[in-house]
Structures are given as C-alpha cells and as structure tokens.
N, C-alpha and C positions, 0 to 999 in steps of 0.2 A: 769707352769701348771695352775695357777690361771687364767691366761689370756684365755687359751684354754677353761677352764671350764666355764668362763664367757660368752664366745662366743657360746659355746654349749647350755648354759642355755638360751641365747637370742633367738637362733634358735628354740629351743623346745618350748619356750613361744610363739613365733609368729606362729609356726605350730599348737599349741594347739588353738590359737586364730582363725585360719582359719578353723580348725575342727569344732569348736563350731558353725560356721555359718551354717553348714549343718543342724543343728538341728531347725533352724529358717527359712528355706526355705518353708514358708507356703503360704497361700492364698494372703498375702500382696506382696510377691515376684512375684507370678503368675500375679496378678493384674498390677504390675509395668511393667513387661515385656509386657503384652498385651496393656497397655497404651502407652508405647514407640512405639511398633510395629504399633499401629493405629494412631499415632501422624501425622498430615498432614503437620506440619511445622518442626522446628528444635528443637533439644534437647539442652537446655542451661544449662550447669553445672556451679555451682557457689559455692564459699566457700572462706574463708579466712586463711591465714598462711599455715600451713602444710596441712590442708584440701583442700586449694586452689591448692597446687602443685599436690596432688592426683587427685583432680577434673580435672585438666588440662590433665593429662594422661588418665583418663577415657573418657574425651571427644574425645581425639585423637583415642583411641581404638574404640569407638562407630563409629566415622567418617570413620575409616579404614575398618570397617566391615559392611558398607552399611547403617548406621544410621546417617543422617546428624546431626552433633553436633559441638558446640564450647564452649569454657570456657569464662565466664564473671565474672570479679571481681566485687564484690558489690560496692566497692569504686569508680570504674570507672563509674558504673550505675548512681551514683548521679550526674555525670558531663557530661551527654549526651549520654552515651552508653545504657541507657534504651531504647532509640529508636530502638536498634537492635531487640527488642523483638516484636513478632507479636502475634495476637490472636490465631493462630493455633499452636504456640509453646508450649513446655513443659519445665518445669524447675526442675532440679535435684539439690537440695540444700544440701550441706554437712557441718556438723559441729559435732564433736564427742560429745561435751558437750550439743549441741542442744540449747546453750544460747550465741552464739557469737553475740555481740551487732551489729556490722557492718552488719552481715547477716540478723539478725532480723529486722533491720530498712528497709532492702531491700524487705522483704517479702510482707509487705502491699502494696507496689507499684506493685508487681507482681499480687497480688490478685485483685487490682483495674483494672487491664487489663483483668480479668477473665481467667487468665492462670493457669492451674493445676500445683500443686507442688508435687514432690516426694522428701520426706525428708530422709536423712540418718544420724542417730545419735546413740549414745550409750545409750540414755535415752528415753524410750517410753513415758515418762510424761513430756518431755521438751517442751518448747514454740515452738521449730522447729517442733516437733511431732504434736502439736495442730494445727499449721499453715498448715501442709501437708495434702493433699488429700490421700496420701498413705505414710506410714512410714516404713522404713526398719531398723531393729535393728542391729547395728554393735558393741554392747557392747562387751568388753573383760574383763576377770577376773582381769588382771593386765598388766601394760606395761612390756615390755621385759628388760628394763634396771634395774640395781640393785636398784635404788632410786624410781622406779615406778613413775617416774616423766615425762620422755621424750616421746613424741608421736612415739611409735615404733610399739608395737603389734596392737594398735588401727588403725594406718595408713595402716599397712599391711593388716588387716581385711577389711578395707574400699576399698583399691585397689582390693583386691581379690573378694569382692562382686561386685565391678564395673565390673571386668572381667567376672564374672559369669552372669551378666546382658547382657554383649556383647555376650558371648557364647550361652546364651539362645535365644538371638535375631537372631543369625546366624541360629539356627533351625527354629525358628518361621517364618523368612523371607525366608527360603529355600535358603540362601546365598551360592553361589557356588564358587569353585576355580576360574573360569574365571571372576566372579564378583570382586573377590579379586584382580586379576591381573589388571583389568581395573582401580582400585583405586591405585595400586602400579606399575605404569608402569616403574618406575626408578629402582625398586628392581630386584634382581636376580630372585626371584621367578616369579615376574611379567613378566619379559622378557621371562622366560621359557613357562609361560602359554600362552603368546600372540604370541610368536615366531612361525614360521612355520617349518615344517619338513626340507624344503630346506635350512634353515639357519644353521642346525647342521649335515646334512647327510654327509656321506663319499661319495666322488665323484672320488677320485684319485685311479688309479690302482685297479679297481674292478675286482674281480675274476671271469671273464666270462668263461663258459664252453659250450660245445655243447653235445647233447645227445649221439653222436657216439664216442666221445672221450674216449679213454681207461683211466681206473682209475690210471694206472701208470703215466700218464701225468696229470690228474686232481688233484692228490694228491699234486704235486708240486705247481700248481697254487693256490690251497687252502691254502697251507702253506705260500707262499709268500704274499697272500692277508691279512693275520692277522685278518680277521674278523670271522673266524670260520665257514665260509660257502663257497659254490661255487654257482654262478648264472648260471643256465642252459638256454640258449636262442637258438632259432631256427628261422632264418629269421626275426631277431631283435625282436622277441616276447618271453616273459617269458614262459617257459614251465616247470620249476621245480627248485629246489634247492637241494643240498647235503650239510650236516654238518659234522663237525668233528666226531661227534657221529655216523653218518651214515658210515663214512670211516672205523672207528675202528670196528663197528660190522660187516662190510663186510669182513674186513681182517680176523677176527676170524671165520666167517662162510665159506669164499671161500677158504682160504688157499692160495695155489700156483696159483689158477685160478684168484685171485683177480686182478693182474696187467693187464690181458687181458680182463677183464670184462668192458663192456661199462657203462658210466655214467647213461644212461637211465635205467639201471637195478636196481639201488639203489636210484635214485632220488625221492624226494617227489613232486608228481604233485600238481598243483593248490596251490602253497604256499601263505601264507598271504602276502598282499601288502598294501601300503598306498600311497595316493597322495602327491606329493611334497607340495601341497597348504594346507595340513592338518596342524592343530595345534599340537605342540609337546605333549601337554597333551593328545590328542587323540591317538597318536601313543603309549604312555605309557600305556593307558587304554586297547588298543587292545592287546598289548603284555602281560600284566597282565591277561587278560581274557582268552587268549589262551595258557598261561604258556610257551611263547617262549620269546627269548632274542633278536631276530633280525627281522627286516622287510625290504623287498625290496621295494624301492621307485619308483613309476611310474611318468612319466610326463604326460602332457595333451593328448598326442598321445599313451598313454599306453606303452611307451618304458622305459626300466630300465634307471634311471638316478642317482641312488645312493642307499645307504644302511643306516639304522639307527638302532642304538642298544639301549638297555635299559639304559646304562650308559649315553647316550646322552640326556635322558629325565629327568635326576635327577637335582634338584636345586644345583647350584654351578659348574655345568659342563660348561666349556668354550666352546664358539661357534667356529666351524671350519671355518667359512667364516666371 
C-alpha cells in the first residue's frame, strides 16, 4: 500500500506542478511564442543533464509541428558545434536552477553572435534569466520524490511548458493536418493524410443495382455487398444509392408491396461522391460535414470505381491495396 501511495503522491505532485504553470502564462509566454513564430532561422534548444534530455524532446516536438529546431549540447558547442548557429537563429536555453555552469559559459558566446535567448528556469532572478531576452518561469513547489531531490516535477513542468509552446505555435502558424503529414510520412497518421482514396477504397463485389430492379432482388445484393448500400447505375452512370436504412423504412411503409417496388422508388438521387484521386482526409471531412458514413468513388471518367467508408479514414486502419 505504501508503494501505491508513494506513486499516487508523485503523480499528484507532478499534476500540481503543471497546473501551476497556467498561472504564469503571461506576456512573457506570448512574446516567446511570437518570437519563435517570427524567427527566420532555426530554434536551437540547449541544456545540460536532465534539462538536456527534456530540451531534446522539446526540439523534436517543435520540429515535428513545423518549427525548424534542433538540440545542441553546450559542451559540444565548445568543440566546433557553435558553427551550427546563424545570426537568424533563436536559442531556447533550459536550466531549472538557472545556474548551470556549462550552460552559463555558453550564453556569452551566443550573445556575441547577437542571437536572442529565451530562457527557461525556476528562478526569475537567476543568471540565466538575466542573460535571457525573454524568461519563462518553470518553478515548482517541490520535486515529486519523497526526498525532494530528484528532478521529477521540475522536469515534467519544463516538458509541459515546451509542449505548450509547440501547441501555441500550431495555432499561431495555422499548422494543418496535411502539414503534419508531410513531416511524418512514415507514420500511420501521415500515410492516412497523404494517401489517396483509391488506396483504401473497396473495389471488389460492389453492390450494383439498376433503377428498374425490384427491391426483392436488390435487398439480396445489398446484403451480400456488406457495405450497407446499393449503388444504382444506368448506362454506367451513377443515378442514386439506397441504404440499409432506406430498405428498412420502405419495408415498414410498403408492407406486402415492398418486394415488387422498384429501386428507383426509394433511392436517393444525386448521392455524395468523391474522386479516387482525392486525399483520404478530404473524404473524412466530406462524410463528417454531411453526416454520412459512405461515399461512392468515381474515376476520371465519372464512372463508379469503388466505395469508401468512414472507418477507412481513421488512423490505424489498414490499407486494402
């Protein structure tokens, strides 16, 4: 029980540390976001030890959300990597104490290049804060470990504020899902956002119907098709669709007359369609906008070549081809 209580206390302490940051999202945070947004070069994140590990992750998050960034260890800067910094760059320097010697020795070299510094520390009166053009306060009441010694709540708060910067920049830069996809082509979400409708659409055993087909025959084709719809074509041109719901409502309304009724009597004319060359994300947006679950896919000659459903547009869905 003591072990569980210790773990709960740790998580509660770290959650409290993150909540306390919301009270400090002031003009300094706004200026930091605007400065990063307007940076013409790269964001160079730097720090030592645990702050360095957190800084590396912050740099990766910024880079993946459209803000060019990389991590630079101050120790490496003394041995040639200082040449990576250009006059248009911006440095994000992290030290919870604000007094890390290796980092402080690095900052005058940055200032000599007339590069702006955004500092993150838990001490607004620290040397890091004084060196910084903009200072972000990441102070926590205490660390999350029982000894109040191990960087836990402080590193969590630093990481969370880095994420907050990245999220704010997503808004400030009007970063879109397609932008994210271009930066993550190897990920599943990236593939979904970049892939085309033709990559995931159903093409086998499509449930084709004709307008004059009796519903007694149509219901069998729709059932075997397993897509929940029937595609009504005439002279190879799409003229309508019927859904499982259309069939159920027609059975209730028509009674015994249902089986002799023609498809044209219950079909929805001018159904929503999408080109096989459209992006999957576009198909998902179309279905969400019209509150439907399926789209008929047309080829370049406006002939039906497949069907795509909402499940096919979800991240994690396997491609059919």
